C-alpha positions as a Markdown table, in Angstrom:
| # | Residue | x | y | z |
|---|---|---|---|---|
| 1 | Met | 17.3 | 53.4 | -76.2 |
| 2 | Phe | 18.5 | 51.3 | -73.2 |
| 3 | Gln | 21.7 | 50.6 | -75.2 |
| 4 | Arg | 22.2 | 54.3 | -75.8 |
| 5 | Leu | 21.7 | 55.2 | -72.2 |
| 6 | Ala | 24.2 | 52.5 | -71.1 |
| 7 | Ile | 26.8 | 54.0 | -73.4 |
| 8 | Gln | 26.1 | 57.5 | -72.2 |
| 9 | Arg | 26.5 | 56.4 | -68.5 |
| 10 | Ser | 29.7 | 54.6 | -69.3 |
| 11 | Phe | 31.1 | 57.6 | -71.2 |
| 12 | Gly | 30.1 | 60.0 | -68.4 |
| 13 | Arg | 31.9 | 57.9 | -65.7 |
| 14 | Arg | 35.2 | 58.1 | -67.6 |
| 15 | Ile | 35.2 | 61.9 | -67.8 |
| 16 | Phe | 33.4 | 62.7 | -64.5 |
| 17 | Pro | 33.9 | 59.8 | -62.1 |
| 18 | Asn | 32.4 | 61.7 | -59.2 |
| 19 | Cys | 29.2 | 62.8 | -61.0 |
| 20 | Val | 26.2 | 60.7 | -61.9 |
| 21 | Ile | 23.5 | 61.2 | -64.4 |
| 22 | Asn | 20.5 | 62.4 | -62.6 |
| 23 | Pro | 18.0 | 59.5 | -62.6 |
| 24 | Ala | 15.2 | 61.9 | -62.4 |
| 25 | Leu | 16.1 | 63.3 | -65.8 |
| 26 | Ser | 16.9 | 60.0 | -67.4 |
| 27 | Glu | 14.5 | 57.4 | -68.9 |
| 28 | Met | 14.7 | 54.1 | -67.2 |
| 29 | Ala | 14.2 | 50.8 | -68.9 |
| 30 | Thr | 11.4 | 49.9 | -66.4 |
| 31 | Pro | 8.0 | 51.6 | -66.6 |
| 32 | Ser | 7.6 | 54.5 | -64.2 |
| 33 | Lys | 4.6 | 53.0 | -62.6 |
| 34 | Thr | 6.7 | 50.3 | -60.9 |
| 35 | Thr | 8.6 | 53.0 | -59.0 |
| 36 | Ala | 5.3 | 54.2 | -57.4 |
| 37 | Gln | 4.4 | 50.6 | -56.3 |
| 38 | Trp | 7.8 | 50.1 | -54.6 |
| 39 | Lys | 7.8 | 50.8 | -50.9 |
| 40 | Thr | 10.8 | 51.1 | -48.5 |
| 41 | Thr | 11.9 | 52.4 | -45.2 |
| 42 | Ile | 13.7 | 55.8 | -45.0 |
| 43 | Ile | 15.5 | 57.3 | -42.0 |
| 44 | Ile | 15.5 | 61.1 | -42.3 |
| 45 | Ser | 17.2 | 63.7 | -40.3 |
| 46 | Ser | 14.9 | 65.6 | -38.0 |
| 47 | Ser | 16.2 | 68.8 | -39.5 |
| 48 | Leu | 14.3 | 67.9 | -42.7 |
| 49 | Gln | 11.0 | 67.2 | -41.0 |
| 50 | Asn | 9.2 | 70.1 | -42.7 |
| 51 | His | 11.0 | 69.7 | -46.1 |
| 52 | Asp | 9.0 | 69.3 | -49.3 |
| 53 | Thr | 10.8 | 66.1 | -50.1 |
| 54 | Cys | 9.5 | 64.5 | -46.9 |
| 55 | Arg | 5.9 | 65.3 | -47.9 |
| 56 | Ala | 6.6 | 63.9 | -51.4 |
| 57 | Leu | 8.0 | 60.6 | -50.0 |
| 58 | Gly | 5.2 | 60.4 | -47.5 |
| 59 | Ala | 2.6 | 60.8 | -50.2 |
| 60 | Gln | 4.0 | 57.6 | -51.9 |
| 61 | Gln | 3.4 | 55.7 | -48.6 |
| 62 | His | 7.1 | 55.0 | -47.8 |
| 63 | Arg | 7.8 | 54.2 | -44.2 |
| 64 | Ile | 9.5 | 57.3 | -42.8 |
| 65 | Arg | 11.4 | 57.5 | -39.5 |
| 66 | Phe | 12.8 | 60.8 | -38.3 |
| 67 | Ser | 16.0 | 60.7 | -36.2 |
| 68 | Asp | 18.2 | 63.2 | -34.4 |
| 69 | Ser | 21.2 | 60.8 | -34.4 |
| 70 | Val | 21.9 | 61.0 | -38.1 |
| 71 | Glu | 23.8 | 63.7 | -39.9 |
| 72 | Ala | 21.7 | 66.9 | -40.4 |
| 73 | Gly | 20.2 | 66.9 | -43.9 |
| 74 | Ser | 20.6 | 63.2 | -44.5 |
| 75 | Phe | 18.2 | 60.6 | -46.0 |
| 76 | Ile | 19.2 | 57.0 | -45.3 |
| 77 | Phe | 17.8 | 53.9 | -47.1 |
| 78 | Pro | 18.8 | 51.0 | -44.8 |
| 79 | Leu | 17.4 | 48.2 | -47.0 |
| 80 | Ser | 19.4 | 49.2 | -50.0 |
| 81 | Gly | 22.5 | 50.5 | -48.1 |
| 82 | Thr | 22.4 | 54.0 | -49.7 |
| 83 | Ala | 22.6 | 57.4 | -48.0 |
| 84 | Phe | 22.0 | 60.9 | -49.3 |
| 85 | Leu | 23.2 | 64.2 | -47.9 |
| 86 | Leu | 21.2 | 67.3 | -49.0 |
| 87 | Val | 23.4 | 70.5 | -49.4 |
| 88 | Asp | 21.8 | 73.9 | -50.1 |
| 89 | Pro | 24.5 | 76.3 | -51.2 |
| 90 | Gln | 22.4 | 79.3 | -50.1 |
| 91 | Asp | 22.6 | 78.0 | -46.5 |
| 92 | Leu | 26.4 | 78.0 | -46.4 |
| 93 | Pro | 28.3 | 80.9 | -45.0 |
| 94 | Glu | 31.2 | 82.6 | -46.7 |
| 95 | Pro | 34.0 | 81.7 | -47.3 |
| 96 | Leu | 32.9 | 78.2 | -48.3 |
| 97 | Glu | 36.3 | 76.7 | -47.2 |
| 98 | Glu | 35.4 | 77.6 | -43.6 |
| 99 | Ser | 31.7 | 76.7 | -43.7 |
| 100 | Gly | 32.3 | 73.3 | -42.3 |
| 101 | Leu | 30.8 | 71.6 | -45.4 |
| 102 | Ile | 33.8 | 69.5 | -46.2 |
| 103 | Glu | 34.0 | 68.2 | -42.7 |
| 104 | Arg | 30.3 | 67.3 | -42.8 |
| 105 | Ile | 30.8 | 65.4 | -46.0 |
| 106 | Glu | 34.0 | 63.7 | -44.8 |
| 107 | Thr | 32.1 | 62.4 | -41.7 |
| 108 | Phe | 29.2 | 61.3 | -44.0 |
| 109 | Val | 31.5 | 59.4 | -46.3 |
| 110 | Gln | 33.2 | 57.6 | -43.4 |
| 111 | Val | 29.9 | 56.4 | -42.0 |
| 112 | His | 28.2 | 55.4 | -45.3 |
| 113 | Arg | 29.9 | 53.3 | -47.9 |
| 114 | Asn | 27.4 | 54.0 | -50.8 |
| 115 | Cys | 26.8 | 57.7 | -50.4 |
| 116 | Phe | 25.5 | 60.6 | -52.5 |
| 117 | Val | 25.6 | 64.4 | -52.0 |
| 118 | Leu | 22.4 | 66.1 | -53.3 |
| 119 | Val | 23.4 | 69.6 | -54.3 |
| 120 | Tyr | 20.3 | 71.8 | -54.4 |
| 121 | Thr | 20.7 | 74.0 | -57.5 |
| 122 | Pro | 17.3 | 75.5 | -58.5 |
| 123 | Phe | 19.4 | 77.8 | -60.8 |
| 124 | Asn | 23.0 | 77.8 | -62.0 |
| 125 | Gly | 24.4 | 80.6 | -59.9 |
| 126 | Glu | 28.0 | 81.5 | -59.0 |
| 127 | Lys | 27.7 | 80.1 | -55.5 |
| 128 | Glu | 26.2 | 76.8 | -56.7 |
| 129 | Leu | 29.1 | 76.4 | -59.1 |
| 130 | Gln | 31.6 | 77.1 | -56.4 |
| 131 | Val | 30.0 | 74.5 | -54.1 |
| 132 | Leu | 30.1 | 71.9 | -56.8 |
| 133 | Thr | 33.7 | 72.7 | -57.7 |
| 134 | Leu | 34.8 | 72.6 | -54.1 |
| 135 | Ile | 33.1 | 69.1 | -53.5 |
| 136 | Gln | 34.5 | 67.7 | -56.8 |
| 137 | His | 38.1 | 68.8 | -56.0 |
| 138 | Arg | 38.1 | 67.5 | -52.5 |
| 139 | Phe | 36.4 | 64.2 | -53.1 |
| 140 | Phe | 37.6 | 63.3 | -56.6 |
| 141 | Gly | 38.4 | 59.6 | -56.8 |
| 142 | Thr | 36.4 | 58.7 | -53.7 |
| 143 | Asn | 33.2 | 56.6 | -53.5 |
| 144 | Leu | 31.2 | 59.8 | -53.1 |
| 145 | Lys | 28.7 | 60.6 | -55.9 |
| 146 | Ile | 27.3 | 64.0 | -56.6 |
| 147 | Leu | 23.8 | 64.5 | -57.8 |
| 148 | Pro | 22.6 | 68.1 | -58.7 |
| 149 | Val | 18.9 | 68.5 | -58.1 |
| 150 | Arg | 16.5 | 71.3 | -59.0 |
| 151 | Asn | 13.5 | 70.8 | -56.7 |
| 152 | Gly | 11.9 | 68.5 | -54.1 |
| 153 | Ala | 10.3 | 66.3 | -56.8 |
| 154 | Gln | 13.7 | 65.6 | -58.4 |
| 155 | Ile | 15.2 | 65.0 | -54.9 |
| 156 | Ala | 12.6 | 62.3 | -54.2 |
| 157 | Lys | 12.6 | 60.7 | -57.6 |
| 158 | Gly | 16.4 | 60.7 | -57.8 |
| 159 | Met | 16.8 | 59.1 | -54.4 |
| 160 | Leu | 14.1 | 56.5 | -55.0 |
| 161 | Thr | 15.5 | 55.5 | -58.3 |
| 162 | Val | 19.0 | 54.9 | -56.9 |
| 163 | Ala | 17.7 | 53.2 | -53.8 |
| 164 | Lys | 15.4 | 50.9 | -55.8 |
| 165 | Ala | 18.2 | 50.0 | -58.2 |
| 166 | Thr | 20.6 | 49.1 | -55.4 |
| 167 | Ser | 18.1 | 46.9 | -53.5 |
| 168 | Lys | 17.3 | 43.2 | -54.2 |
| 169 | Pro | 15.9 | 41.8 | -56.4 |
| 170 | His | 16.3 | 44.8 | -58.6 |
| 171 | Thr | 20.1 | 44.7 | -58.5 |
| 172 | Asp | 20.0 | 41.2 | -60.1 |
| 173 | Lys | 17.6 | 42.3 | -62.8 |
| 174 | Ile | 19.7 | 45.3 | -63.7 |
| 175 | Arg | 22.9 | 43.3 | -63.8 |
| 176 | Glu | 21.2 | 40.8 | -66.2 |
| 177 | Arg | 19.9 | 43.7 | -68.4 |
| 178 | Met | 23.4 | 45.3 | -68.5 |
| 179 | Ser | 24.9 | 42.0 | -69.5 |
| 180 | Leu | 22.4 | 41.6 | -72.3 |
| 181 | Ala | 23.0 | 45.2 | -73.4 |
| 182 | Gln | 26.8 | 44.6 | -73.4 |
| 183 | Ala | 26.5 | 41.4 | -75.4 |
| 184 | His | 24.3 | 43.2 | -77.9 |
| 185 | Ile | 26.7 | 46.1 | -78.3 |
| 186 | Ile | 29.6 | 43.7 | -78.8 |
| 187 | Glu | 27.7 | 41.7 | -81.4 |
| 188 | Thr | 26.6 | 44.7 | -83.4 |
| 189 | Ser | 29.7 | 46.9 | -83.1 |
| 190 | Pro | 31.7 | 47.4 | -86.3 |
| 191 | Val | 34.8 | 48.1 | -84.2 |
| 192 | Trp | 34.5 | 44.6 | -82.7 |
| 193 | Glu | 34.3 | 43.1 | -86.2 |
| 194 | Met | 37.3 | 45.1 | -87.3 |
| 195 | Leu | 39.3 | 43.9 | -84.3 |
| 196 | Lys | 38.4 | 40.3 | -85.0 |
| 197 | Asp | 39.7 | 40.7 | -88.6 |
| 198 | Ile | 42.9 | 42.2 | -87.3 |
| 199 | Leu | 43.5 | 39.5 | -84.8 |
């Protein structure tokens, strides 16, 4: 199954380079109980102090620090070097081009090298699609990744999965597993055998 997931992720990156598969909806190779045992420090915008996601993160005993000096709606994981900006389409005024959203994201991208936009889409409405399209068109080809989320639990799980995967020693383990998966795919691929015969 890990091999199939690796292929799906690779295929998705070629078609939608800005989008990522929601980790909260994907099966990871590591058991889910290891995520609950992992603890980290999270700097959260004070504007999210009463958000459900903060309560979910606090319940897992992560070290949370609220700050007025970070971008409103942001979650920052300093130990893994990742940052997330939560965008709720329902909070954006019309027209979207004049809502200030693009300027917020541009500032966010300039400050954080490994950054994600969490687009809160509890349902697939017209405005949600417009926001996703606007962000995709503007930031296509940049280092910004877009992660659609349905609820607070998905927000917390998605962020923790990404933050854990990009922090040591987990990055080294993932690289090793991906190398093994790649070697296995090459060894068992009929296409590879056909290419060897041709060459």
